[in-house]
C-alpha beads as a LAMMPS data file, in Angstrom:
LAMMPS data file: protein, C-alpha beads

179 atoms
178 bonds

1 atom types
1 bond types

-500.0 500.0 xlo xhi
-500.0 500.0 ylo yhi
-500.0 500.0 zlo zhi

Masses

1 110.0

Atoms # bond

1 1 1 221.422 -213.958 413.227
2 1 1 222.865 -214.320 416.402
3 1 1 221.972 -218.434 416.327
4 1 1 224.060 -218.134 412.664
5 1 1 226.926 -216.401 414.662
6 1 1 226.742 -218.892 417.563
7 1 1 226.744 -221.561 414.728
8 1 1 229.742 -220.448 413.075
9 1 1 231.686 -220.094 416.561
10 1 1 230.948 -223.374 417.396
11 1 1 232.167 -224.635 414.276
12 1 1 235.355 -222.957 414.380
13 1 1 235.866 -224.157 417.617
14 1 1 234.953 -227.733 417.260
15 1 1 236.926 -227.739 413.927
16 1 1 240.228 -226.348 415.901
17 1 1 239.467 -229.050 418.702
18 1 1 239.538 -231.722 415.805
19 1 1 242.831 -230.224 414.244
20 1 1 244.527 -229.856 417.412
21 1 1 243.668 -233.507 419.256
22 1 1 246.326 -236.150 418.448
23 1 1 244.843 -238.626 415.899
24 1 1 245.097 -241.996 417.309
25 1 1 245.198 -243.405 413.449
26 1 1 247.814 -240.918 412.655
27 1 1 245.715 -239.951 409.508
28 1 1 245.814 -236.350 408.091
29 1 1 242.674 -234.204 407.407
30 1 1 242.552 -232.700 404.127
31 1 1 241.155 -229.126 404.133
32 1 1 239.902 -226.960 401.381
33 1 1 238.418 -223.793 401.155
34 1 1 235.801 -221.908 398.826
35 1 1 234.700 -218.587 398.293
36 1 1 230.896 -218.103 398.534
37 1 1 231.202 -214.809 397.574
38 1 1 233.346 -214.922 394.828
39 1 1 230.829 -217.736 393.659
40 1 1 227.703 -214.918 393.729
41 1 1 230.153 -212.503 392.091
42 1 1 231.397 -214.645 389.119
43 1 1 228.772 -217.563 388.438
44 1 1 226.231 -217.228 385.794
45 1 1 223.605 -217.659 388.436
46 1 1 225.107 -215.233 390.312
47 1 1 225.890 -212.896 388.389
48 1 1 221.970 -212.998 386.950
49 1 1 220.967 -212.883 391.153
50 1 1 223.219 -209.907 391.655
51 1 1 221.529 -208.167 388.688
52 1 1 218.266 -209.027 389.719
53 1 1 218.660 -207.418 393.166
54 1 1 220.325 -204.558 391.692
55 1 1 216.968 -204.293 389.646
56 1 1 215.074 -204.381 392.526
57 1 1 217.177 -201.879 394.888
58 1 1 216.878 -199.280 391.798
59 1 1 213.067 -199.538 391.828
60 1 1 212.994 -199.139 395.628
61 1 1 215.126 -196.372 395.532
62 1 1 212.945 -194.657 392.435
63 1 1 209.766 -195.291 394.447
64 1 1 211.520 -193.625 397.318
65 1 1 212.643 -190.888 395.300
66 1 1 209.568 -190.029 394.386
67 1 1 208.010 -189.964 397.724
68 1 1 211.016 -187.372 398.932
69 1 1 209.850 -185.325 395.672
70 1 1 206.186 -185.386 396.741
71 1 1 207.048 -184.155 400.160
72 1 1 209.700 -181.480 399.058
73 1 1 207.367 -179.968 396.355
74 1 1 204.530 -179.746 399.031
75 1 1 206.516 -178.448 401.636
76 1 1 208.063 -175.871 399.026
77 1 1 204.424 -174.868 398.388
78 1 1 203.325 -174.565 402.210
79 1 1 206.672 -172.396 402.931
80 1 1 205.849 -170.118 399.213
81 1 1 202.036 -169.684 400.354
82 1 1 202.090 -169.626 404.027
83 1 1 201.419 -166.134 404.164
84 1 1 198.377 -166.301 401.540
85 1 1 196.709 -169.498 403.057
86 1 1 193.956 -169.840 405.304
87 1 1 194.552 -171.253 408.768
88 1 1 192.403 -174.213 407.508
89 1 1 194.325 -175.039 404.028
90 1 1 197.720 -174.744 406.180
91 1 1 196.684 -177.337 408.500
92 1 1 195.371 -179.488 405.989
93 1 1 198.592 -178.994 403.958
94 1 1 200.712 -180.104 406.897
95 1 1 198.429 -182.986 407.309
96 1 1 198.903 -184.085 404.082
97 1 1 202.655 -183.334 404.486
98 1 1 202.809 -185.682 407.225
99 1 1 201.032 -188.605 405.636
100 1 1 203.547 -188.209 402.932
101 1 1 206.315 -188.636 405.106
102 1 1 204.476 -191.687 406.773
103 1 1 203.753 -193.442 403.692
104 1 1 207.510 -193.216 402.492
105 1 1 208.756 -194.095 406.143
106 1 1 206.278 -197.025 405.611
107 1 1 207.491 -197.891 402.280
108 1 1 211.127 -197.786 403.008
109 1 1 210.211 -199.997 405.828
110 1 1 208.328 -202.814 403.645
111 1 1 211.270 -202.142 400.873
112 1 1 213.777 -202.945 403.177
113 1 1 212.122 -206.184 404.591
114 1 1 211.042 -207.040 400.927
115 1 1 214.612 -206.917 399.861
116 1 1 216.542 -208.691 402.727
117 1 1 213.708 -211.393 401.987
118 1 1 214.684 -211.880 398.328
119 1 1 218.244 -211.451 398.744
120 1 1 218.362 -214.355 401.740
121 1 1 215.877 -216.306 399.049
122 1 1 217.982 -216.189 396.133
123 1 1 221.183 -216.633 398.206
124 1 1 219.753 -219.916 400.055
125 1 1 218.805 -220.932 396.676
126 1 1 221.968 -220.716 395.380
127 1 1 223.641 -222.142 398.122
128 1 1 221.139 -225.169 397.903
129 1 1 222.463 -225.470 394.447
130 1 1 225.892 -225.298 394.882
131 1 1 226.482 -227.567 397.972
132 1 1 225.833 -231.016 396.105
133 1 1 228.543 -229.946 393.889
134 1 1 230.930 -228.823 397.139
135 1 1 230.339 -232.470 398.527
136 1 1 230.994 -234.278 395.100
137 1 1 233.920 -232.391 394.805
138 1 1 235.466 -233.400 398.320
139 1 1 234.343 -236.742 398.162
140 1 1 236.387 -236.697 394.612
141 1 1 239.392 -235.343 396.096
142 1 1 239.043 -236.828 399.717
143 1 1 238.779 -233.941 401.229
144 1 1 237.586 -234.167 405.048
145 1 1 236.612 -230.550 405.651
146 1 1 235.519 -227.462 403.462
147 1 1 235.440 -224.371 404.718
148 1 1 234.040 -221.128 403.381
149 1 1 236.044 -218.244 403.286
150 1 1 233.435 -215.914 403.323
151 1 1 232.140 -216.653 406.708
152 1 1 234.582 -218.781 408.371
153 1 1 237.373 -216.343 409.432
154 1 1 240.155 -218.250 407.836
155 1 1 243.376 -216.561 408.288
156 1 1 245.609 -218.209 405.871
157 1 1 245.206 -220.873 403.171
158 1 1 247.197 -222.275 400.575
159 1 1 245.834 -221.463 397.251
160 1 1 245.845 -225.147 396.363
161 1 1 243.284 -225.925 398.662
162 1 1 240.968 -223.302 397.115
163 1 1 238.207 -224.913 395.246
164 1 1 236.016 -221.952 394.281
165 1 1 236.728 -221.984 390.470
166 1 1 236.222 -225.668 390.121
167 1 1 233.158 -225.150 392.163
168 1 1 232.181 -222.083 389.767
169 1 1 232.860 -223.989 386.594
170 1 1 230.641 -227.122 387.642
171 1 1 228.191 -224.779 388.960
172 1 1 228.025 -222.950 385.642
173 1 1 227.927 -226.377 383.423
174 1 1 224.878 -227.599 385.698
175 1 1 223.209 -224.441 384.946
176 1 1 223.230 -225.163 381.027
177 1 1 219.874 -226.862 379.625
178 1 1 220.292 -230.201 379.076
179 1 1 219.226 -230.952 375.026

Bonds

1 1 1 2
2 1 2 3
3 1 3 4
4 1 4 5
5 1 5 6
6 1 6 7
7 1 7 8
8 1 8 9
9 1 9 10
10 1 10 11
11 1 11 12
12 1 12 13
13 1 13 14
14 1 14 15
15 1 15 16
16 1 16 17
17 1 17 18
18 1 18 19
19 1 19 20
20 1 20 21
21 1 21 22
22 1 22 23
23 1 23 24
24 1 24 25
25 1 25 26
26 1 26 27
27 1 27 28
28 1 28 29
29 1 29 30
30 1 30 31
31 1 31 32
32 1 32 33
33 1 33 34
34 1 34 35
35 1 35 36
36 1 36 37
37 1 37 38
38 1 38 39
39 1 39 40
40 1 40 41
41 1 41 42
42 1 42 43
43 1 43 44
44 1 44 45
45 1 45 46
46 1 46 47
47 1 47 48
48 1 48 49
49 1 49 50
50 1 50 51
51 1 51 52
52 1 52 53
53 1 53 54
54 1 54 55
55 1 55 56
56 1 56 57
57 1 57 58
58 1 58 59
59 1 59 60
60 1 60 61
61 1 61 62
62 1 62 63
63 1 63 64
64 1 64 65
65 1 65 66
66 1 66 67
67 1 67 68
68 1 68 69
69 1 69 70
70 1 70 71
71 1 71 72
72 1 72 73
73 1 73 74
74 1 74 75
75 1 75 76
76 1 76 77
77 1 77 78
78 1 78 79
79 1 79 80
80 1 80 81
81 1 81 82
82 1 82 83
83 1 83 84
84 1 84 85
85 1 85 86
86 1 86 87
87 1 87 88
88 1 88 89
89 1 89 90
90 1 90 91
91 1 91 92
92 1 92 93
93 1 93 94
94 1 94 95
95 1 95 96
96 1 96 97
97 1 97 98
98 1 98 99
99 1 99 100
100 1 100 101
101 1 101 102
102 1 102 103
103 1 103 104
104 1 104 105
105 1 105 106
106 1 106 107
107 1 107 108
108 1 108 109
109 1 109 110
110 1 110 111
111 1 111 112
112 1 112 113
113 1 113 114
114 1 114 115
115 1 115 116
116 1 116 117
117 1 117 118
118 1 118 119
119 1 119 120
120 1 120 121
121 1 121 122
122 1 122 123
123 1 123 124
124 1 124 125
125 1 125 126
126 1 126 127
127 1 127 128
128 1 128 129
129 1 129 130
130 1 130 131
131 1 131 132
132 1 132 133
133 1 133 134
134 1 134 135
135 1 135 136
136 1 136 137
137 1 137 138
138 1 138 139
139 1 139 140
140 1 140 141
141 1 141 142
142 1 142 143
143 1 143 144
144 1 144 145
145 1 145 146
146 1 146 147
147 1 147 148
148 1 148 149
149 1 149 150
150 1 150 151
151 1 151 152
152 1 152 153
153 1 153 154
154 1 154 155
155 1 155 156
156 1 156 157
157 1 157 158
158 1 158 159
159 1 159 160
160 1 160 161
161 1 161 162
162 1 162 163
163 1 163 164
164 1 164 165
165 1 165 166
166 1 166 167
167 1 167 168
168 1 168 169
169 1 169 170
170 1 170 171
171 1 171 172
172 1 172 173
173 1 173 174
174 1 174 175
175 1 175 176
176 1 176 177
177 1 177 178
178 1 178 179
Protein backbone atom coordinates (compact mmCIF):
# COMPACT_ATOMS: atom_id res chain seq x y z
CA UNK A 1 0.00 0.00 0.00
CA UNK A 2 2.81 2.39 0.95
CA UNK A 3 4.74 1.41 -2.18
CA UNK A 4 1.68 2.05 -4.35
CA UNK A 5 1.17 5.45 -2.71
CA UNK A 6 4.85 6.34 -3.22
CA UNK A 7 4.60 5.35 -6.88
CA UNK A 8 1.54 7.56 -7.34
CA UNK A 9 3.21 10.51 -5.64
CA UNK A 10 6.36 10.00 -7.72
CA UNK A 11 4.26 9.83 -10.88
CA UNK A 12 2.45 13.09 -10.05
CA UNK A 13 5.76 14.82 -9.19
CA UNK A 14 7.37 13.64 -12.43
CA UNK A 15 4.32 14.64 -14.43
CA UNK A 16 4.34 18.11 -12.87
CA UNK A 17 8.05 18.45 -13.60
CA UNK A 18 7.50 17.41 -17.19
CA UNK A 19 4.65 19.86 -17.63
CA UNK A 20 6.46 22.74 -15.93
CA UNK A 21 9.84 22.27 -17.64
CA UNK A 22 10.03 24.40 -20.79
CA UNK A 23 9.96 22.28 -23.89
CA UNK A 24 12.70 22.84 -26.43
CA UNK A 25 10.47 21.82 -29.30
CA UNK A 26 7.57 23.98 -28.09
CA UNK A 27 5.31 20.97 -28.53
CA UNK A 28 2.18 20.91 -26.37
CA UNK A 29 1.38 17.83 -24.34
CA UNK A 30 -2.10 16.36 -24.73
CA UNK A 31 -3.51 15.02 -21.49
CA UNK A 32 -6.64 12.93 -21.05
CA UNK A 33 -8.33 11.51 -18.01
CA UNK A 34 -10.47 8.49 -17.25
CA UNK A 35 -12.37 7.43 -14.15
CA UNK A 36 -11.60 3.82 -13.21
CA UNK A 37 -14.34 3.86 -10.56
CA UNK A 38 -16.91 4.78 -13.20
CA UNK A 39 -15.63 1.93 -15.37
CA UNK A 40 -16.27 -0.50 -12.50
CA UNK A 41 -19.70 0.96 -11.82
CA UNK A 42 -21.05 1.26 -15.37
CA UNK A 43 -19.31 -1.22 -17.68
CA UNK A 44 -21.03 -4.58 -18.05
CA UNK A 45 -18.02 -6.48 -16.71
CA UNK A 46 -17.66 -3.97 -13.88
CA UNK A 47 -21.30 -4.45 -12.92
CA UNK A 48 -20.78 -8.22 -12.88
CA UNK A 49 -17.73 -7.78 -10.68
CA UNK A 50 -19.54 -5.48 -8.27
CA UNK A 51 -22.44 -7.96 -8.09
CA UNK A 52 -20.04 -10.83 -7.47
CA UNK A 53 -18.36 -8.89 -4.67
CA UNK A 54 -21.73 -7.92 -3.19
CA UNK A 55 -22.84 -11.58 -3.21
CA UNK A 56 -19.60 -12.66 -1.53
CA UNK A 57 -20.01 -9.91 1.09
CA UNK A 58 -23.60 -11.00 1.83
CA UNK A 59 -22.49 -14.62 2.18
CA UNK A 60 -19.74 -13.60 4.61
CA UNK A 61 -22.16 -11.47 6.62
CA UNK A 62 -24.64 -14.37 6.82
CA UNK A 63 -21.96 -16.76 8.05
CA UNK A 64 -20.79 -14.29 10.68
CA UNK A 65 -24.37 -13.57 11.73
CA UNK A 66 -24.95 -17.30 12.21
CA UNK A 67 -21.92 -17.51 14.50
CA UNK A 68 -23.09 -14.39 16.35
CA UNK A 69 -26.50 -15.99 16.86
CA UNK A 70 -24.90 -19.20 18.07
CA UNK A 71 -22.83 -17.25 20.61
CA UNK A 72 -25.82 -15.16 21.70
CA UNK A 73 -28.02 -18.24 22.13
CA UNK A 74 -25.38 -19.99 24.23
CA UNK A 75 -24.81 -16.85 26.30
CA UNK A 76 -28.55 -16.58 26.94
CA UNK A 77 -28.67 -20.25 27.92
CA UNK A 78 -25.76 -19.74 30.33
CA UNK A 79 -27.44 -16.71 31.91
CA UNK A 80 -30.84 -18.32 32.31
CA UNK A 81 -29.54 -21.67 33.60
CA UNK A 82 -26.63 -20.35 35.68
CA UNK A 83 -28.23 -21.10 39.01
CA UNK A 84 -29.24 -24.66 38.05
CA UNK A 85 -25.98 -25.68 36.34
CA UNK A 86 -23.22 -27.59 38.03
CA UNK A 87 -19.87 -25.85 38.15
CA UNK A 88 -18.52 -28.33 35.62
CA UNK A 89 -21.44 -27.77 33.20
CA UNK A 90 -21.11 -24.01 33.64
CA UNK A 91 -17.40 -24.07 32.85
CA UNK A 92 -18.04 -26.35 29.86
CA UNK A 93 -20.58 -23.92 28.46
CA UNK A 94 -18.21 -20.97 29.00
CA UNK A 95 -15.52 -22.93 27.15
CA UNK A 96 -17.95 -23.60 24.31
CA UNK A 97 -18.85 -19.92 24.19
CA UNK A 98 -15.18 -18.98 24.03
CA UNK A 99 -14.65 -21.48 21.18
CA UNK A 100 -17.57 -19.99 19.22
CA UNK A 101 -16.23 -16.47 19.71
CA UNK A 102 -12.75 -17.55 18.62
CA UNK A 103 -14.22 -19.33 15.60
CA UNK A 104 -16.15 -16.18 14.68
CA UNK A 105 -13.07 -13.99 15.01
CA UNK A 106 -11.02 -16.32 12.81
CA UNK A 107 -13.84 -16.59 10.29
CA UNK A 108 -14.06 -12.80 10.11
CA UNK A 109 -10.29 -12.45 9.60
CA UNK A 110 -10.18 -15.20 6.97
CA UNK A 111 -13.23 -13.84 5.19
CA UNK A 112 -11.82 -10.32 5.17
CA UNK A 113 -8.55 -11.54 3.68
CA UNK A 114 -10.33 -13.72 1.11
CA UNK A 115 -12.63 -10.84 0.15
CA UNK A 116 -9.74 -8.41 -0.26
CA UNK A 117 -7.84 -10.90 -2.40
CA UNK A 118 -10.91 -11.53 -4.57
CA UNK A 119 -11.51 -7.79 -4.95
CA UNK A 120 -7.89 -7.18 -5.95
CA UNK A 121 -7.89 -10.12 -8.37
CA UNK A 122 -11.10 -8.99 -10.07
CA UNK A 123 -10.02 -5.33 -10.14
CA UNK A 124 -6.62 -6.20 -11.57
CA UNK A 125 -8.26 -8.34 -14.25
CA UNK A 126 -10.52 -5.51 -15.36
CA UNK A 127 -7.65 -3.02 -15.29
CA UNK A 128 -5.53 -5.40 -17.38
CA UNK A 129 -8.38 -5.70 -19.89
CA UNK A 130 -8.99 -1.94 -20.02
CA UNK A 131 -5.36 -0.81 -20.36
CA UNK A 132 -4.93 -1.88 -24.00
CA UNK A 133 -8.16 -0.02 -24.83
CA UNK A 134 -6.87 3.13 -23.13
CA UNK A 135 -3.51 2.81 -24.89
CA UNK A 136 -5.18 2.36 -28.29
CA UNK A 137 -7.46 5.32 -27.69
CA UNK A 138 -4.49 7.46 -26.61
CA UNK A 139 -2.59 6.53 -29.78
CA UNK A 140 -5.62 7.24 -31.98
CA UNK A 141 -6.12 10.69 -30.44
CA UNK A 142 -2.39 11.38 -30.09
CA UNK A 143 -2.69 11.75 -26.33
CA UNK A 144 0.64 11.95 -24.48
CA UNK A 145 -0.52 11.38 -20.89
CA UNK A 146 -3.60 9.62 -19.51
CA UNK A 147 -4.49 10.02 -15.83
CA UNK A 148 -6.90 8.01 -13.72
CA UNK A 149 -9.15 10.48 -11.87
CA UNK A 150 -9.75 7.96 -9.09
CA UNK A 151 -6.09 7.81 -8.03
CA UNK A 152 -4.27 10.80 -9.54
CA UNK A 153 -5.60 13.65 -7.46
CA UNK A 154 -6.52 15.74 -10.51
CA UNK A 155 -8.09 18.96 -9.28
CA UNK A 156 -9.53 20.18 -12.56
CA UNK A 157 -9.91 18.89 -16.08
CA UNK A 158 -11.86 19.97 -19.10
CA UNK A 159 -14.76 17.57 -19.71
CA UNK A 160 -13.59 17.04 -23.30
CA UNK A 161 -10.40 15.43 -21.98
CA UNK A 162 -12.40 12.70 -20.20
CA UNK A 163 -12.24 9.47 -22.21
CA UNK A 164 -14.06 7.30 -19.65
CA UNK A 165 -17.29 6.86 -21.62
CA UNK A 166 -15.40 5.88 -24.77
CA UNK A 167 -13.29 3.40 -22.79
CA UNK A 168 -16.43 1.84 -21.28
CA UNK A 169 -18.08 1.65 -24.71
CA UNK A 170 -15.05 -0.08 -26.23
CA UNK A 171 -14.57 -2.34 -23.21
CA UNK A 172 -18.18 -3.51 -23.31
CA UNK A 173 -17.88 -4.08 -27.05
CA UNK A 174 -14.71 -6.11 -26.56
CA UNK A 175 -16.51 -8.42 -24.09
CA UNK A 176 -19.25 -9.38 -26.55
CA UNK A 177 -18.58 -12.92 -27.76
CA UNK A 178 -17.57 -13.07 -31.39
CA UNK A 179 -19.79 -15.19 -33.63
